C-alpha positions in Angstrom: 18.8 3.6 -20.4 22.1 4.1 -18.8 23.2 6.3 -15.8 24.1 9.4 -17.9 20.8 9.2 -19.7 19.0 9.1 -16.2 21.1 12.1 -15.0 20.1 14.1 -18.1 16.4 13.0 -17.4 16.6 14.2 -13.8 18.2 17.4 -14.6 15.8 18.3 -17.4 12.5 16.9 -15.7 13.2 17.8 -12.1 15.5 21.0 -12.1 14.1 22.1 -8.6 15.0 18.7 -7.1 18.4 18.5 -8.5 20.3 19.5 -5.6 18.0 17.3 -3.2 19.1 14.3 -5.5 22.8 15.3 -5.4 22.9 15.6 -1.7 21.1 12.4 -1.1 23.1 10.5 -3.9 26.4 12.1 -2.5 25.6 10.2 0.8 24.8 7.1 -1.1 27.7 7.3 -3.2 30.2 7.8 -0.3 28.6 4.6 1.4 28.8 2.6 -1.9 32.7 3.4 -2.2 33.4 0.8 0.4 34.6 -2.2 -1.3 32.3 -4.7 0.7 29.2 -2.6 0.1 29.8 -2.1 -3.7 30.6 -5.7 -4.1 27.4 -6.7 -2.4 25.3 -4.7 -4.8 27.3 -5.9 -7.8 27.0 -9.7 -6.8 24.5 -11.6 -9.0 24.3 -14.3 -6.5 22.6 -12.1 -4.0 18.8 -11.9 -4.4 17.2 -8.5 -5.6 15.0 -8.8 -2.5 17.9 -8.6 -0.3 19.7 -5.9 -2.1 16.4 -3.9 -1.9 16.0 -4.4 1.9 19.6 -3.1 2.4 19.1 -0.3 0.1 15.8 0.7 1.9 17.8 0.9 5.3 20.4 2.8 3.5 18.2 5.5 2.2 15.5 5.8 4.9 16.6 9.4 5.6 16.7 10.6 2.1 14.0 12.8 0.4 10.8 11.2 -1.0 11.9 11.8 -4.6 15.4 10.0 -4.1 13.9 7.1 -2.6 11.4 6.7 -5.2 13.9 6.9 -8.1 16.4 4.6 -6.1 13.6 2.0 -5.3 12.4 2.3 -9.0 15.8 1.3 -10.2 16.1 -1.4 -7.6 13.1 -3.0 -8.7 14.4 -3.2 -12.2 17.7 -4.6 -10.9 19.7 -1.4 -12.2 22.2 -1.5 -9.5 24.9 -0.7 -12.1 22.9 2.6 -12.7 22.7 3.3 -9.0 26.5 2.7 -8.5 27.3 5.3 -11.2 24.3 7.8 -11.1 25.9 10.3 -8.6 28.9 11.1 -10.7 26.8 11.5 -13.9 24.1 13.7 -12.3 27.0 16.0 -10.9 28.3 16.4 -14.4 24.9 16.8 -16.1 23.9 19.6 -13.4 27.0 21.5 -13.9 26.6 21.5 -17.6 23.2 23.3 -17.0 24.6 26.1 -14.8 27.3 27.1 -17.5 30.0 27.6 -14.9 31.3 25.9 -11.8 33.0 28.1 -9.1 35.6 26.8 -6.6 39.0 26.7 -5.1 42.1 25.6 -7.3 44.5 24.5 -4.6 48.2 24.1 -5.4 51.0 23.0 -3.0 52.8 26.5 -3.9 52.3 29.5 -6.2 51.3 28.3 -9.7 52.7 29.6 -12.9 50.3 30.9 -15.5 50.9 27.9 -17.5 50.2 25.5 -14.7 47.0 27.3 -14.0 45.9 27.0 -17.7 46.7 23.3 -17.7 44.8 22.7 -14.7 41.8 24.6 -16.0 42.0 22.6 -19.3 42.0 19.4 -17.2 39.0 20.8 -15.2 37.0 21.7 -18.1 37.3 18.1 -19.6 36.0 16.9 -16.2 33.2 19.3 -15.6 32.2 19.6 -19.2 31.7 23.5 -18.4 33.7 26.8 -17.7 35.4 26.9 -14.4 35.6 30.1 -12.2 38.3 29.7 -9.5 40.2 31.4 -6.8 43.8 30.0 -6.3 44.5 28.7 -2.9 48.0 27.5 -1.5 48.2 24.3 0.6 51.6 22.7 1.0 49.9 19.4 2.3 49.0 18.4 -1.2 52.8 17.8 -2.1 52.1 18.3 -5.7 49.3 18.3 -8.5 46.2 20.3 -7.7 42.8 19.8 -6.0 39.7 21.7 -7.3 36.9 22.1 -4.6 33.4 23.2 -5.4 29.9 22.9 -4.0 29.3 20.4 -6.7 32.2 18.3 -6.8 36.0 17.6 -5.7 38.8 16.9 -8.3 41.7 15.8 -6.3 44.8 15.2 -8.7 47.2 15.8 -6.3 50.4 13.7 -5.4 49.1 13.1 -1.8 45.8 11.6 -3.2 47.6 9.5 -5.7 49.9 8.1 -2.9 47.0 7.4 -0.7 45.2 5.4 -3.6 48.5 3.5 -4.3 48.7 2.6 -0.6 45.1 1.3 -0.5 45.6 -0.7 -3.5 49.0 -2.3 -2.4 47.4 -3.1 1.0 44.3 -4.8 -0.4 
């Protein structure tokens, strides 16, 4: 099974715990975005015992359900799934709700065509309909950002420049 299948299984089997899983997995995902941590869990030379011990420390304040699932995956050496589960769970849970609501942020007042293009991109990302409120924030320079309770899609020029800087300075 891959992380997409696990995400679907979680949403279908444990609907009342989805928000708990999302909250915990978001914390874990944020932590795993650090290159040193990500490479630790991806490194085949590091023993599963060492990886599980570190994972246990990271998730000690998580819900019982999240801990059980993550330790189940760790026991089976499925760190690849752990590393990608949050994104797939987020997308799968949005699809069940039928619509995702949030702020569509532009650097200046967008044209109808610009909004339509942004919504088309967001529908591809979210795999569901998008309900939005347009917000203006000049700091994003160009592009757009969509913020909801479930996810943030940052397609702004400011974010692209930040990522480029990070890549160049590695």
